[in-house]
C-alpha positions in Angstrom: 23.8 12.4 36.1 24.6 14.8 38.7 23.1 17.9 37.3 20.7 18.8 39.7 22.6 18.4 42.8 25.7 20.2 41.0 23.3 23.3 40.3 22.4 23.4 43.9 25.9 23.1 45.5 27.4 25.3 43.4 24.7 28.1 43.3 24.3 28.0 39.5 21.3 27.5 37.0 20.9 25.0 34.2 22.3 27.3 31.6 25.1 28.5 34.1 26.1 24.8 34.5 26.3 24.3 30.7 28.6 27.3 30.5 30.9 25.9 33.3 31.0 22.5 31.8 31.5 24.1 28.3 34.9 25.2 29.7 36.2 21.6 29.5 35.8 21.2 25.9 37.1 24.7 25.2 40.4 24.1 27.3 40.4 20.8 25.3 40.4 22.5 21.9 42.9 25.1 23.0 45.3 22.4 24.2 45.3 20.7 20.9 47.8 23.0 19.5 50.6 22.2 22.0 49.5 18.7 22.3 49.7 18.1 18.4 53.2 19.6 18.5 54.4 17.7 21.4 53.1 14.3 20.0 55.2 15.0 16.8 58.2 16.4 18.5 58.5 14.4 21.8 56.5 11.2 21.3 53.2 9.5 22.6 54.5 8.3 25.9 55.7 11.4 27.6 53.1 13.4 26.3 50.3 10.9 27.6 52.2 10.9 31.1 52.2 14.7 31.4 48.6 15.0 30.5 47.3 12.3 32.6 49.0 14.0 35.6 47.1 17.1 35.0 43.9 15.5 34.6 44.1 13.9 37.9 45.0 17.3 39.5 42.0 18.8 37.7 39.8 15.8 38.9 40.9 16.8 42.6 40.2 20.5 41.9 36.6 19.3 41.0 36.2 17.1 44.2 36.8 20.3 46.2 34.9 23.0 44.2 32.7 25.2 46.3 31.2 27.7 43.7 31.4 28.6 40.0 35.0 29.9 39.7 36.5 27.1 41.4 34.6 24.7 39.3 35.5 26.6 36.2 39.1 26.1 37.2 38.5 22.4 37.6 37.1 22.2 34.3 39.8 24.2 32.5 42.4 22.0 34.1 40.7 19.0 33.4 40.1 19.8 29.9 43.9 20.4 29.4 44.7 17.3 31.0 42.1 14.9 29.1 43.1 16.7 25.7 45.4 13.6 24.8 43.2 10.9 25.9 42.0 10.1 22.3 44.9 12.0 20.3 47.8 9.8 22.2 46.5 6.3 21.2 45.3 7.5 17.7 48.6 9.1 17.0 50.3 6.1 18.1 48.2 3.8 15.8 48.7 6.2 12.9 52.4 6.1 13.2 52.7 2.6 13.5 49.9 1.2 11.1 49.5 1.5 7.4 46.7 3.7 6.1 44.5 0.9 5.1 44.5 -0.7 8.6 44.1 2.8 10.3 40.2 3.2 10.0 39.7 -0.2 11.6 42.1 0.4 14.7 40.8 3.9 15.0 37.3 2.7 15.4 38.6 0.0 18.0 40.5 2.7 20.0 37.5 4.9 20.1 35.1 2.0 21.0 37.5 1.1 23.9 37.8 4.7 25.2 34.2 5.0 25.2 33.8 2.1 27.5 34.6 4.8 30.1 31.1 6.3 29.5 29.8 3.1 31.3 30.9 4.4 34.5 29.2 7.8 34.1 25.7 6.2 33.4 24.1 3.8 36.2 27.4 3.6 38.3 27.8 7.2 38.6 24.1 7.5 39.5 24.6 5.0 42.1 27.7 6.7 43.6 26.1 10.2 43.5 23.0 8.6 45.5 25.3 6.9 48.0 28.5 9.5 48.3 27.6 12.6 46.6 29.0 14.1 43.3 32.4 14.9 44.8 33.1 11.1 45.1 32.8 11.0 41.3 35.7 13.3 40.9 37.8 11.4 43.3 37.2 8.1 41.3 38.2 10.2 38.1 41.5 11.1 40.0 42.2 7.5 40.6 41.3 6.5 37.1 43.9 8.9 35.7 46.5 7.6 38.1 45.9 4.1 37.0 46.0 4.8 33.4 49.3 6.7 34.0 50.8 3.9 35.5 49.6 1.6 32.5 51.1 4.0 30.0 54.4 4.0 31.9 54.6 0.1 32.1 53.1 -1.0 28.8 53.9 1.7 25.8 56.9 1.3 24.0 58.2 3.5 21.5 61.1 4.6 19.5 62.6 8.0 20.6 61.1 10.7 18.6 63.5 12.1 16.2 65.0 15.8 17.0 63.4 18.5 14.9 66.1 21.1 15.5 65.3 23.6 12.6 61.9 24.1 13.4 60.6 26.0 16.6 57.6 25.1 18.8 55.8 28.1 17.3 56.3 27.1 13.9 54.9 23.9 14.5 51.8 25.3 16.2 51.4 27.5 13.2 51.7 24.4 11.0 48.7 22.8 13.1 46.7 26.0 12.3 47.4 25.7 8.4 46.6 22.3 8.4 43.3 22.8 9.9 42.6 25.5 7.2 44.1 23.5 4.2 42.1 22.2 1.5 43.3 18.4 2.4 41.4 18.3 5.6 38.9 21.0 5.6 36.1 19.0 5.0 36.6 16.5 8.1 37.2 19.7 10.1 33.8 21.1 9.4 31.9 18.2 9.9 33.9 17.4 13.2 32.6 20.8 14.6 29.2 19.3 15.4 30.2 15.7 15.8 31.7 15.1 19.1 29.5 18.2 20.4 26.5 16.0 19.8 27.8 13.3 21.9 28.9 15.5 24.7 25.7 17.4 24.6 23.0 14.4 24.1 24.6 11.6 26.2 26.7 13.8 28.4 25.1 16.8 29.4 21.3 16.9 28.4 20.5 13.3 28.4 20.2 12.9 32.2 18.0 16.1 32.5 15.8 15.1 29.6 15.1 11.7 31.2 14.6 13.0 34.7 12.8 16.4 34.1 10.7 15.7 30.9 10.2 11.6 31.2 10.0 11.8 35.1 12.5 9.3 35.7 14.4 8.8 38.9 18.2 9.1 38.9 19.2 5.4 38.7 16.6 4.4 36.0 17.5 7.3 33.9 21.4 6.2 34.2 20.0 2.8 33.2 18.6 4.3 29.7 21.9 6.3 29.2 23.7 3.1 29.8 22.0 1.4 26.8 23.3 4.6 24.7 26.8 4.5 26.1 27.0 0.6 25.0 25.9 1.7 21.3 28.7 4.4 21.6 31.2 1.3 22.6 30.0 -1.0 19.8 29.4 1.8 17.2 33.2 3.0 16.6 34.3 -0.8 16.1 31.3 -1.3 13.5 32.2 2.0 11.9 35.7 1.0 11.5 34.7 -2.3 10.1 32.4 -0.4 7.6 35.1 2.2 6.8 37.5 -0.5 5.6 34.9 -2.5 3.7 33.5 0.6 2.0 36.5 2.8 1.4 35.1 4.1 -1.7 32.1 5.1 0.0 33.2 6.5 3.4 32.0 10.2 2.8 28.5 9.0 2.2 28.7 6.6 5.3 30.0 9.8 7.5 27.2 12.1 6.2 24.7 9.4 6.5 25.6 8.6 10.1 25.4 12.4 11.1 22.2 13.3 9.5 20.6 10.0 11.1 21.8 11.0 14.4 20.3 14.4 14.2 16.9 12.7 13.0 16.9 10.4 16.2 17.4 13.4 18.3 14.8 15.5 16.8 12.4 12.4 17.0 13.2 12.2 20.7 12.2 15.8 21.3 9.0 15.4 19.2 8.2 12.3 21.1 8.6 14.3 24.5 5.4 16.6 23.1 3.5 13.7 21.8 3.7 11.5 25.0 5.9 8.7 23.5 6.8 6.1 26.3 10.3 6.2 27.7 11.2 3.0 25.9 11.2 4.9 22.5 13.7 7.5 24.1 16.1 4.3 24.8 15.7 3.1 21.2 16.3 6.5 19.6 19.2 7.1 22.0 20.6 3.7 20.9 20.1 4.6 17.4 21.9 7.9 18.0 24.9 6.2 19.6 25.4 3.8 16.7 24.9 6.6 14.0 27.3 9.2 15.5 29.7 6.7 16.0 30.7 6.8 12.1 32.6 9.9 13.2 35.7 7.9 13.5 35.8 8.0 9.6 37.0 11.6 10.0 40.3 10.2 11.5 40.7 8.0 8.6 40.2 10.6 6.2 42.5 13.0 7.8 45.2 10.3 8.2 44.8 9.4 4.4 45.6 13.2 3.6 49.0 13.8 5.3 52.3 11.8 5.6 53.1 10.2 9.0 55.5 12.8 10.0 52.6 15.2 10.3 49.8 13.1 11.2 49.8 14.1 15.1 49.6 17.8 13.9 46.9 17.1 11.3 44.8 15.0 13.9 45.2 17.7 16.5 44.0 20.3 14.1 40.9 18.3 13.6 40.4 17.7 17.1 40.4 21.7 17.7 37.1 21.4 15.7 35.9 18.3 17.5 36.3 20.3 20.9 36.0 23.6 20.0 32.6 22.7 18.4 31.6 21.0 21.6 32.3 24.3 23.7 30.4 26.6 21.2 27.4 24.3 20.8 27.1 23.5 24.6 27.3 27.4 25.4 24.3 27.5 22.6 22.8 24.9 24.1 22.5 26.4 27.8 21.1 29.6 26.2 18.5 27.4 24.3 17.5 25.7 27.6 16.8 29.0 29.3 14.7 30.2 26.4 12.8 26.7 25.7 13.8 23.9 28.0 15.7 20.8 27.6 14.2 20.0 24.3 15.4 23.2 22.8 18.9 22.5 23.8 18.8 19.1 22.4 17.6 20.4 19.0 20.7 22.7 19.0 22.9 19.7 18.5 20.5 18.3 15.8 20.6 21.5 13.8 24.2 21.7 14.0 24.8 18.1 12.6 22.7 18.7 9.7 24.3 22.3 8.8 27.8 20.7 9.2 27.1 17.5 7.3 25.7 19.6 4.4 28.5 22.0 4.3 31.0 18.8 4.4 29.2 17.6 1.3 30.1 20.9 -0.5 33.7 20.8 0.4 36.6 19.1 -1.3 38.9 16.8 0.7 40.3 13.2 1.1 38.2 10.3 0.0 
């Protein structure tokens, strides 16, 4: 929503901005190792409070950034701080719910989390128009403080058991071993493209596509992305219900959702060349949001593969792929945009979804 003014004020190109914002998921992925260890060793509440404090600081760094290097620092600190935003509640649910209920509640958690993206559609467009992009970062800092306050007041958990015989380094190595293990290798592979597509299509390139290719003003483009965001809110809850009802077919659901999401992106890019009306983009973006939301089944597959005492590390291992893939593919999309425009950038994510889905089908893993 603010790509054009960010490029102007920071003095970067479109692919340069993609590289800068790609530092966020890269830092996020690297932070997954210590976050996974902390969740199992120290518990959800202290881990969440520490990370939210870091996120608030990163947001303030973004608000005062004056060039590429200061914005890079802000993105790295934000990535570290935000690395527990999904993992903390998902791990809390995994440790306190039986496996047969986890898929549903994993979807509910992600659906509730995705409501935050409502703010980055029309509301952010209006805020940027009225007060500039820096106000968006200040608002994020305030949201982080509010979330930390809610965690401090509301979250209750038993003290994490002391693990005296294992070092932090051993726990970190266990995260890596889990990510490479036969048990969760399949979900790790498909996760590489899964969240990258959400960040790339809805987060980075959706606004430029609607404003530069479809020639919409900022606020109307935000309204279209708002529709996609609503689908990303409803989609995980629906996916959780489907996962619980059709557990025997959840691998097929996961692959079908990702291939369908890839098709929606490809059709949107094709429609840009064919002159389709902007309402077609709205429909395709909504369909994309609903289909890609089946990614929550990845969490259920991982939860089913490991015992409760290792679930924080196992989920973190998969999240390394979730956000590491986002960093890699976001950088690749920036290069594609420099070569072939916004449409080429979007097709990077469609291609990755197809490749990772087909690879997932060939790998063993939890069912």
